[in-house]
LUMTIKE-331981 format. One record per atom (N, C-alpha, C): atom name; x, y, z; residue in three letters. Coordinates in nm, 3 decimals, padded with zeros to 5 digits. Example, Ala and Ser with C-alpha at 12.3 -4.5 7.8 and 13.67 -1.06 7.14 Angstrom:
! LUMTIKE-331981
<site=N; u=01.319; v=-00.569; w=00.780; code=Ala>
<site=CA; u=01.230; v=-00.450; w=00.780; code=Ala>
<site=C; u=01.320; v=-00.330; w=00.780; code=Ala>
<site=N; u=01.285; v=-00.225; w=00.708; code=Ser>
<site=CA; u=01.367; v=-00.106; w=00.714; code=Ser>
<site=C; u=01.290; v=00.003; w=00.787; code=Ser>
This chain:
! LUMTIKE-331981
<site=N; u=26.826; v=05.977; w=17.384; code=Unk>
<site=CA; u=26.650; v=06.000; w=17.469; code=Unk>
<site=C; u=26.662; v=05.985; w=17.547; code=Unk>
<site=N; u=26.722; v=05.926; w=17.621; code=Unk>
<site=CA; u=26.641; v=05.844; w=17.747; code=Unk>
<site=C; u=26.676; v=05.947; w=17.817; code=Unk>
<site=N; u=26.714; v=06.072; w=17.803; code=Unk>
<site=CA; u=26.833; v=06.127; w=17.887; code=Unk>
<site=C; u=26.661; v=06.218; w=17.938; code=Unk>
<site=N; u=26.698; v=06.267; w=17.764; code=Unk>
<site=CA; u=26.533; v=06.350; w=17.780; code=Unk>
<site=C; u=26.468; v=06.317; w=17.793; code=Unk>
<site=N; u=26.403; v=06.186; w=17.810; code=Unk>
<site=CA; u=26.312; v=06.164; w=17.873; code=Unk>
<site=C; u=26.327; v=06.114; w=18.028; code=Unk>
<site=N; u=26.402; v=06.149; w=18.104; code=Unk>
<site=CA; u=26.414; v=06.125; w=18.264; code=Unk>
<site=C; u=26.467; v=06.299; w=18.280; code=Unk>
<site=N; u=26.533; v=06.375; w=18.193; code=Unk>
<site=CA; u=26.480; v=06.524; w=18.275; code=Unk>
<site=C; u=26.375; v=06.585; w=18.289; code=Unk>
<site=N; u=26.271; v=06.553; w=18.228; code=Unk>
<site=CA; u=26.122; v=06.594; w=18.138; code=Unk>
<site=C; u=26.074; v=06.529; w=18.270; code=Unk>
<site=N; u=26.077; v=06.374; w=18.312; code=Unk>
<site=CA; u=25.992; v=06.324; w=18.385; code=Unk>
<site=C; u=26.048; v=06.375; w=18.535; code=Unk>
<site=N; u=26.153; v=06.412; w=18.550; code=Unk>
<site=CA; u=26.197; v=06.470; w=18.711; code=Unk>
<site=C; u=26.159; v=06.639; w=18.684; code=Unk>
<site=N; u=26.125; v=06.712; w=18.642; code=Unk>
<site=CA; u=26.120; v=06.857; w=18.562; code=Unk>
<site=C; u=25.942; v=06.834; w=18.564; code=Unk>
<site=N; u=25.873; v=06.768; w=18.545; code=Unk>
<site=CA; u=25.742; v=06.766; w=18.574; code=Unk>
<site=C; u=25.662; v=06.699; w=18.675; code=Unk>
<site=N; u=25.724; v=06.601; w=18.731; code=Unk>
<site=CA; u=25.696; v=06.525; w=18.884; code=Unk>
<site=C; u=25.770; v=06.631; w=18.998; code=Unk>
<site=N; u=25.907; v=06.725; w=19.047; code=Unk>
<site=CA; u=25.902; v=06.813; w=19.128; code=Unk>
<site=C; u=25.838; v=06.961; w=19.066; code=Unk>
<site=N; u=25.765; v=06.960; w=18.968; code=Unk>
<site=CA; u=25.715; v=07.100; w=18.966; code=Unk>
<site=C; u=25.791; v=07.175; w=18.938; code=Unk>
<site=N; u=25.943; v=07.170; w=18.863; code=Unk>
<site=CA; u=26.062; v=07.241; w=18.836; code=Unk>
<site=C; u=26.012; v=07.307; w=18.713; code=Unk>
<site=N; u=25.940; v=07.330; w=18.651; code=Unk>
<site=CA; u=25.907; v=07.439; w=18.555; code=Unk>
<site=C; u=26.013; v=07.521; w=18.498; code=Unk>
<site=N; u=26.096; v=07.593; w=18.595; code=Unk>
<site=CA; u=26.061; v=07.753; w=18.591; code=Unk>
<site=C; u=26.260; v=07.683; w=18.587; code=Unk>
<site=N; u=26.317; v=07.572; w=18.566; code=Unk>
<site=CA; u=26.340; v=07.524; w=18.513; code=Unk>
<site=C; u=26.438; v=07.492; w=18.417; code=Unk>
<site=N; u=26.276; v=07.524; w=18.287; code=Unk>
<site=CA; u=26.286; v=07.442; w=18.134; code=Unk>
<site=C; u=26.376; v=07.613; w=18.062; code=Unk>
<site=N; u=26.310; v=07.706; w=18.089; code=Unk>
<site=CA; u=26.404; v=07.825; w=18.031; code=Unk>
<site=C; u=26.527; v=07.808; w=18.035; code=Unk>
<site=N; u=26.600; v=07.797; w=18.152; code=Unk>
<site=CA; u=26.769; v=07.818; w=18.209; code=Unk>
<site=C; u=26.833; v=07.698; w=18.113; code=Unk>
<site=N; u=26.735; v=07.619; w=18.116; code=Unk>
<site=CA; u=26.826; v=07.479; w=18.054; code=Unk>
<site=C; u=26.769; v=07.505; w=17.899; code=Unk>
<site=N; u=26.718; v=07.559; w=17.839; code=Unk>
<site=CA; u=26.719; v=07.590; w=17.706; code=Unk>
<site=C; u=26.761; v=07.700; w=17.650; code=Unk>
<site=N; u=26.813; v=07.822; w=17.747; code=Unk>
<site=CA; u=26.911; v=07.962; w=17.685; code=Unk>
<site=C; u=27.053; v=07.877; w=17.689; code=Unk>
<site=N; u=27.078; v=07.786; w=17.805; code=Unk>
<site=CA; u=27.207; v=07.653; w=17.782; code=Unk>
<site=C; u=27.229; v=07.653; w=17.710; code=Unk>
<site=N; u=27.141; v=07.600; w=17.614; code=Unk>
<site=CA; u=27.180; v=07.515; w=17.460; code=Unk>
<site=C; u=27.221; v=07.565; w=17.350; code=Unk>
<site=N; u=27.096; v=07.656; w=17.356; code=Unk>
<site=CA; u=27.059; v=07.750; w=17.272; code=Unk>
<site=C; u=27.223; v=07.843; w=17.275; code=Unk>
<site=N; u=27.257; v=07.936; w=17.416; code=Unk>
<site=CA; u=27.394; v=07.953; w=17.327; code=Unk>
<site=C; u=27.503; v=07.854; w=17.367; code=Unk>
<site=N; u=27.560; v=07.767; w=17.394; code=Unk>
<site=CA; u=27.593; v=07.653; w=17.388; code=Unk>
<site=C; u=27.649; v=07.618; w=17.226; code=Unk>
<site=N; u=27.482; v=07.603; w=17.156; code=Unk>
<site=CA; u=27.531; v=07.580; w=17.070; code=Unk>
<site=C; u=27.550; v=07.689; w=16.888; code=Unk>
<site=N; u=27.515; v=07.798; w=16.953; code=Unk>
<site=CA; u=27.611; v=07.926; w=16.839; code=Unk>
<site=C; u=27.762; v=07.904; w=16.881; code=Unk>
<site=N; u=27.787; v=07.937; w=17.001; code=Unk>
<site=CA; u=27.917; v=07.881; w=17.066; code=Unk>
<site=C; u=27.969; v=07.771; w=16.964; code=Unk>
<site=N; u=27.939; v=07.702; w=16.933; code=Unk>
<site=CA; u=27.981; v=07.565; w=16.893; code=Unk>
<site=C; u=27.923; v=07.632; w=16.741; code=Unk>
<site=N; u=27.902; v=07.666; w=16.710; code=Unk>
<site=CA; u=27.845; v=07.676; w=16.593; code=Unk>
<site=C; u=27.985; v=07.775; w=16.529; code=Unk>
<site=N; u=27.935; v=07.873; w=16.583; code=Unk>
<site=CA; u=28.088; v=07.961; w=16.519; code=Unk>
<site=C; u=28.189; v=08.016; w=16.619; code=Unk>
<site=N; u=28.200; v=07.915; w=16.640; code=Unk>
<site=CA; u=28.356; v=07.937; w=16.669; code=Unk>
<site=C; u=28.465; v=07.903; w=16.535; code=Unk>
<site=N; u=28.470; v=07.902; w=16.495; code=Unk>
<site=CA; u=28.593; v=07.922; w=16.338; code=Unk>
<site=C; u=28.487; v=07.987; w=16.283; code=Unk>
<site=N; u=28.435; v=08.063; w=16.277; code=Unk>
<site=CA; u=28.399; v=08.195; w=16.176; code=Unk>
<site=C; u=28.405; v=08.344; w=16.221; code=Unk>
<site=N; u=28.400; v=08.455; w=16.131; code=Unk>
<site=CA; u=28.416; v=08.592; w=16.180; code=Unk>
<site=C; u=28.319; v=08.686; w=16.196; code=Unk>
<site=N; u=28.171; v=08.552; w=16.287; code=Unk>
<site=CA; u=28.115; v=08.625; w=16.426; code=Unk>
<site=C; u=28.175; v=08.578; w=16.510; code=Unk>
<site=N; u=28.275; v=08.453; w=16.541; code=Unk>
<site=CA; u=28.278; v=08.430; w=16.689; code=Unk>
<site=C; u=28.344; v=08.602; w=16.804; code=Unk>
<site=N; u=28.425; v=08.643; w=16.754; code=Unk>
<site=CA; u=28.437; v=08.718; w=16.830; code=Unk>
<site=C; u=28.284; v=08.861; w=16.857; code=Unk>
<site=N; u=28.222; v=08.891; w=16.853; code=Unk>
<site=CA; u=28.078; v=08.920; w=16.841; code=Unk>
<site=C; u=28.006; v=08.792; w=16.991; code=Unk>
<site=N; u=27.981; v=08.682; w=16.943; code=Unk>
<site=CA; u=27.941; v=08.597; w=17.014; code=Unk>
<site=C; u=28.008; v=08.566; w=17.182; code=Unk>
<site=N; u=28.165; v=08.573; w=17.135; code=Unk>
<site=CA; u=28.225; v=08.562; w=17.331; code=Unk>
<site=C; u=28.224; v=08.729; w=17.361; code=Unk>
<site=N; u=28.200; v=08.872; w=17.381; code=Unk>
<site=CA; u=28.109; v=08.978; w=17.321; code=Unk>
<site=C; u=28.037; v=08.967; w=17.461; code=Unk>
<site=N; u=27.943; v=08.883; w=17.455; code=Unk>
<site=CA; u=27.764; v=08.794; w=17.491; code=Unk>
<site=C; u=27.782; v=08.738; w=17.612; code=Unk>
<site=N; u=28.014; v=08.699; w=17.621; code=Unk>
<site=CA; u=27.957; v=08.684; w=17.743; code=Unk>
<site=C; u=28.073; v=08.733; w=17.868; code=Unk>
């Protein structure tokens, strides 16, 4: 959790709020790839990339 606190502090101090959506979308797509890696949806997810 300290990593997330440091990341938030970095974004706030440096006024880099535009990085937040990029980070969130990367986490969401990464989660999709990990969760659907062994399922029938895997070919459909991989076509997004």
